[in-house]
MARKE-612039 format. One record per residue (C-alpha): residue number from 0; residue in three letters; z, x, y. Coordinates in steps of 0.001 Angstrom, whole numbers. Layout:
<atoms>
ATOM   nr  rest        w        u        v
ATOM  NUM   Ala        Z        X        Y
...
</atoms>
This chain:
<atoms>
ATOM   nr  rest        w        u        v
ATOM    0   Met   -82737     7522   -61280
ATOM    1   Ala   -85030     4825   -62979
ATOM    2   Asp   -85570     3033   -59687
ATOM    3   Ala   -86222     6086   -57764
ATOM    4   Ala   -88861     7342   -60142
ATOM    5   Glu   -90469     4038   -60512
ATOM    6   Ala   -90447     3635   -56740
ATOM    7   Ser   -93340     5845   -56516
ATOM    8   Gly   -96674     6415   -57499
ATOM    9   Pro   -98400     4508   -60115
ATOM   10   Ala   -95789     1665   -60034
ATOM   11   Val   -96171     1245   -56219
ATOM   12   Glu   -99896     1106   -56655
ATOM   13   Ala   -99689    -1824   -59479
ATOM   14   Ala   -97031    -3769   -57441
ATOM   15   Leu   -99517    -3796   -54504
ATOM   16   Leu  -102561    -5122   -56539
ATOM   17   His  -100191    -7774   -57542
ATOM   18   Leu   -98753    -8262   -53978
ATOM   19   Arg  -102596    -8250   -53064
ATOM   20   Ala  -103489   -10870   -55347
ATOM   21   Leu  -100833   -13329   -54045
ATOM   22   Leu  -101986   -13019   -50801
ATOM   23   Ala  -105823   -13350   -51901
ATOM   24   Arg  -104642   -16649   -53573
ATOM   25   Gln  -102458   -17763   -50544
ATOM   26   Ala  -105531   -17248   -48216
ATOM   27   Ala  -108015   -18980   -50685
ATOM   28   Gly  -105460   -21798   -50694
ATOM   29   Arg  -105074   -21703   -54102
ATOM   30   Asp  -101150   -21274   -53732
ATOM   31   Ala   -99081   -23039   -50941
ATOM   32   Pro  -100544   -22335   -47682
ATOM   33   Ala   -97128   -21100   -46085
ATOM   34   Thr   -97372   -17402   -44589
ATOM   35   Arg   -93597   -16978   -45649
ATOM   36   Leu   -93213   -14939   -48245
ATOM   37   Pro   -90296   -15422   -51077
ATOM   38   Ala   -87222   -13365   -50549
ATOM   39   Glu   -87551    -9999   -51846
ATOM   40   Arg   -85188   -10811   -54727
ATOM   41   Asp   -87221   -13596   -56209
ATOM   42   Leu   -90718   -11631   -55408
ATOM   43   Ala   -89580    -8534   -56998
ATOM   44   Ala   -88518   -10628   -60151
ATOM   45   Ala   -92194   -12799   -59805
ATOM   46   Ile   -93876    -9471   -60287
ATOM   47   Gly   -91679    -7409   -62644
ATOM   48   Val   -90489    -4493   -60189
ATOM   49   Ser   -87603    -3055   -59101
ATOM   50   Arg   -86438    -3822   -55428
ATOM   51   Pro   -87294     -242   -54436
ATOM   52   Thr   -90819     -564   -55813
ATOM   53   Leu   -91489    -3719   -54019
ATOM   54   Arg   -89917    -2275   -50449
ATOM   55   Arg   -92382      585   -50968
ATOM   56   Ala   -95465    -1590   -51823
ATOM   57   Leu   -94411    -4000   -48880
ATOM   58   Gln   -94171    -1054   -46332
ATOM   59   Val   -97846      -23   -46998
ATOM   60   Leu   -98980    -3678   -46992
ATOM   61   Glu   -97212    -3681   -43054
ATOM   62   Asp   -98562     -522   -42371
ATOM   63   Glu  -101981    -2035   -43370
ATOM   64   Gly  -101423    -4929   -41077
ATOM   65   Leu  -101660    -7771   -43958
ATOM   66   Ile   -97969    -8640   -43407
ATOM   67   Trp   -94983    -8259   -41295
ATOM   68   Arg   -91315    -8669   -41240
ATOM   69   His   -88417    -9721   -39245
ATOM   70   Val   -84953    -8797   -40108
ATOM   71   Gly   -83200   -12114   -40769
ATOM   72   Arg   -86234   -14118   -40830
ATOM   73   Gly   -87979   -12908   -43818
ATOM   74   Thr   -91665   -11357   -44588
ATOM   75   Phe   -94884   -13319   -43611
ATOM   76   Ala   -98515   -12863   -44396
ATOM   77   Gly  -100947   -11473   -41678
ATOM   78   Pro  -100435    -9555   -38391
ATOM   79   Arg   -97887   -11383   -36962
ATOM   80   Ala   -99075   -14953   -36165
ATOM   81   Asp  -102516   -14715   -37804
ATOM   82   Arg  -103234   -15710   -41540
ATOM   83   Val  -104300   -12802   -43701
ATOM   84   Glu  -107729   -12151   -44605
ATOM   85   Val  -108257   -10429   -47781
ATOM   86   Ala  -111451    -8590   -48357
ATOM   87   Ile  -112531   -10165   -51715
ATOM   88   Pro  -115280   -12821   -51939
ATOM   89   Ala  -114383   -16348   -52403
ATOM   90   Ala  -116644   -16631   -55160
ATOM   91   Ala  -114996   -13879   -57060
ATOM   92   Leu  -111767   -15769   -56504
ATOM   93   Ser  -113191   -18920   -58342
ATOM   94   Ala  -113881   -16469   -61540
ATOM   95   Asp  -113017   -17680   -64757
ATOM   96   Pro  -111401   -15768   -67367
ATOM   97   Ala  -114752   -15188   -69401
ATOM   98   Gln  -116393   -13711   -66075
ATOM   99   Val  -113521   -11455   -65583
ATOM  100   Met  -113144   -10284   -69198
ATOM  101   Ala  -117141    -9649   -69208
ATOM  102   Ala  -116726    -7477   -66025
ATOM  103   Arg  -113988    -5714   -67780
ATOM  104   Arg  -116244    -5092   -70635
ATOM  105   Ala  -119062    -3986   -68834
ATOM  106   Leu  -116636    -1435   -66792
ATOM  107   Glu  -113610     -283   -68203
ATOM  108   Pro  -114997     1200   -71822
ATOM  109   Gly  -117339     3732   -69565
ATOM  110   Leu  -114132     4748   -67674
ATOM  111   Ala  -112404     5377   -70759
ATOM  112   Ala  -115405     7446   -71945
ATOM  113   Ala  -115869     9292   -68821
ATOM  114   Ala  -111659     9915   -69085
ATOM  115   Ala  -112204    11517   -72263
ATOM  116   Gly  -115150    13773   -70943
ATOM  117   Ile  -112585    15339   -68830
ATOM  118   Gly  -109658    14985   -71037
ATOM  119   Leu  -105873    15041   -70474
ATOM  120   Asp  -103998    17545   -68830
ATOM  121   Thr  -100293    17792   -69393
ATOM  122   Ala   -99074    15992   -66397
ATOM  123   Ala  -101880    13013   -67071
ATOM  124   Arg  -100508    13049   -70470
ATOM  125   Ala   -97053    12456   -69421
ATOM  126   Asp   -97929     9795   -67124
ATOM  127   Leu   -99610     7853   -69424
ATOM  128   Ala   -96767     8351   -72110
ATOM  129   Ala   -94454     6857   -69060
ATOM  130   Ile   -96327     4142   -68594
ATOM  131   Gly   -96800     3280   -72388
ATOM  132   Ala   -93183     3197   -72418
ATOM  133   Arg   -92700      702   -69653
ATOM  134   Thr   -94877    -1831   -71739
ATOM  135   Arg   -93004    -1367   -74694
ATOM  136   Thr   -89647    -1836   -72552
ATOM  137   Ala   -90782    -4581   -70510
ATOM  138   Gln   -87894    -7262   -70018
ATOM  139   Asn   -90333    -9924   -69266
ATOM  140   Trp   -93987   -10700   -69389
ATOM  141   Arg   -94195   -10181   -65631
ATOM  142   Glu   -93006    -6562   -65975
ATOM  143   Tyr   -95419    -5847   -68877
ATOM  144   Glu   -98544    -7272   -66648
ATOM  145   Val   -97258    -4918   -64118
ATOM  146   Ala   -97104    -1794   -66647
ATOM  147   Asp  -100329    -3293   -68119
ATOM  148   Thr  -102019    -2804   -64849
ATOM  149   Glu  -100956      836   -64231
ATOM  150   Phe  -102040     1680   -67413
ATOM  151   His  -105572      649   -66990
ATOM  152   Leu  -105631     1753   -63407
ATOM  153   Ala  -104254     5224   -64744
ATOM  154   Val  -107598     5556   -66964
ATOM  155   Ala  -109962     4573   -64214
ATOM  156   Arg  -108365     7350   -62030
ATOM  157   Leu  -108742     9839   -65015
ATOM  158   Ala  -112461     9057   -65029
ATOM  159   Gly  -112636    11420   -61820
ATOM  160   Asn  -114946     8854   -59893
ATOM  161   Pro  -113602     7365   -56899
ATOM  162   Val  -116236     4934   -56583
ATOM  163   Leu  -115627     3966   -60109
ATOM  164   Leu  -111571     3759   -59481
ATOM  165   Leu  -112662     1349   -56374
ATOM  166   Leu  -114553    -1126   -58377
ATOM  167   Ala  -111910     -907   -61211
ATOM  168   Glu  -108886    -1887   -58326
ATOM  169   Thr  -111237    -4569   -56969
ATOM  170   Leu  -111599    -5984   -60645
ATOM  171   His  -107730    -5996   -61543
ATOM  172   Leu  -107262    -7298   -58327
ATOM  173   Val  -109688   -10523   -59330
ATOM  174   Arg  -108121   -10627   -62791
ATOM  175   Arg  -104612   -11127   -61256
ATOM  176   Thr  -105905   -13825   -58693
ATOM  177   Ala  -108143   -15622   -61681
ATOM  178   Thr  -106907   -18883   -63204
ATOM  179   Trp  -105615   -18593   -66776
ATOM  180   Thr  -103051   -18290   -68978
ATOM  181   Arg  -102106   -16097   -72240
ATOM  182   Ala  -101419   -17823   -75779
ATOM  183   Arg   -97907   -16192   -75990
ATOM  184   Gly   -95934   -18781   -77688
ATOM  185   Asn   -92370   -18925   -76789
ATOM  186   Ala   -91647   -15339   -76330
ATOM  187   Pro   -89898   -14388   -73065
ATOM  188   Ala   -91219   -10690   -73509
ATOM  189   Pro   -93986    -8956   -75364
ATOM  190   Pro   -92731    -8813   -78958
ATOM  191   Gln   -92394    -5046   -80689
ATOM  192   Asp   -95403    -5323   -82495
ATOM  193   His   -97398    -6664   -79361
ATOM  194   His  -101260    -5941   -80144
ATOM  195   Ser  -101747    -3826   -76735
ATOM  196   Phe   -99215    -1291   -77540
ATOM  197   Ala  -101240     -101   -80491
ATOM  198   Glu  -104212     -457   -78688
ATOM  199   His  -103116     1355   -75696
ATOM  200   Asp  -102165     4389   -78154
ATOM  201   Arg  -105711     4487   -79553
ATOM  202   Ile  -107490     4676   -76111
ATOM  203   Val  -104810     7348   -75254
ATOM  204   Ala  -105459     9228   -78728
ATOM  205   Ala  -109330     9166   -77852
ATOM  206   Ile  -109298    10549   -74330
ATOM  207   Ala  -106515    13280   -75818
ATOM  208   Ala  -109258    14254   -78069
ATOM  209   Arg  -111802    14057   -75601
ATOM  210   Asp  -114032    11990   -77726
ATOM  211   Pro  -115885     9764   -75514
ATOM  212   Asp  -117337     7528   -77927
ATOM  213   Ala  -114137     6920   -79580
ATOM  214   Ala  -112526     5992   -76414
ATOM  215   His  -115536     3394   -75410
ATOM  216   Ala  -115070     1707   -78662
ATOM  217   Ala  -111276     1663   -78318
ATOM  218   Met  -111216       51   -74845
ATOM  219   Thr  -113785    -2397   -75802
ATOM  220   Ala  -111864    -3778   -79244
ATOM  221   His  -108939    -3990   -76839
ATOM  222   Leu  -110720    -5691   -74294
ATOM  223   Asp  -111843    -7896   -77190
ATOM  224   Ser  -108293    -8510   -78458
ATOM  225   Val  -107310    -9354   -75096
ATOM  226   Gly  -110019   -11756   -74481
ATOM  227   Ser  -109002   -13648   -77762
ATOM  228   Arg  -105654   -14473   -76398
ATOM  229   Phe  -106477   -15845   -73299
ATOM  230   Arg  -107944   -19440   -72423
ATOM  231   Val  -108885   -21210   -69362
ATOM  232   Ala  -105808   -22957   -67806
ATOM  233   Asp  -106181   -26564   -66673
ATOM  234   Ala  -104126   -25841   -63581
ATOM  235   Pro  -103764   -22577   -61593
ATOM  236   Ser  -101418   -20235   -63422
ATOM  237   Asp   -97662   -19739   -62280
ATOM  238   Gly   -98262   -16280   -61728
ATOM  239   Val   -98735   -13986   -59040
</atoms>
């Protein structure tokens, strides 16, 4: 049942964003140039999703002509023999963490404020609660990152502006291709007192209370907290 619920909606959208980031990195030459993608089991583990969710996401990419699959051979980037060209400027792919965080700080507090102006209906409140639960129960950092992406894109959707949502999706795609590492210590997964849990709760509470100022402040504080825990990596991250 859990896999069936995960293999739809926000989980697939978050998996798609991570897969697009992987394709973008390959196209830019920042990862191995081979067009063959890892096996499904390895790819699902790498981005922290179940295999049903991964298959749904891969189907979307195949329908878009960004990948192709051959039974017995694997999954390949591009429309059959061609390399994929992901629609993201090369300059954005070379953005450093400070630039990405500055862009997030310019956009996301406004999205949270806009979402608070609209408020949460019962379904939206349940969706955010489910996403929050996934961040807290993540078994590793990859799973947490997918759920965290879901959360921020869910807030962007709640803002009710398709243009701003497109900007948010693009920004989070760039976020996943940026070269950086998080100061995580040796923990294999987020600790129970991970700072983002309470920060996400404050964002949701402000949106639910229809308090745009509080939502703006809560998202700003969260991004400041996130930014303080990143450092520029000397070499590309091993993440996707």
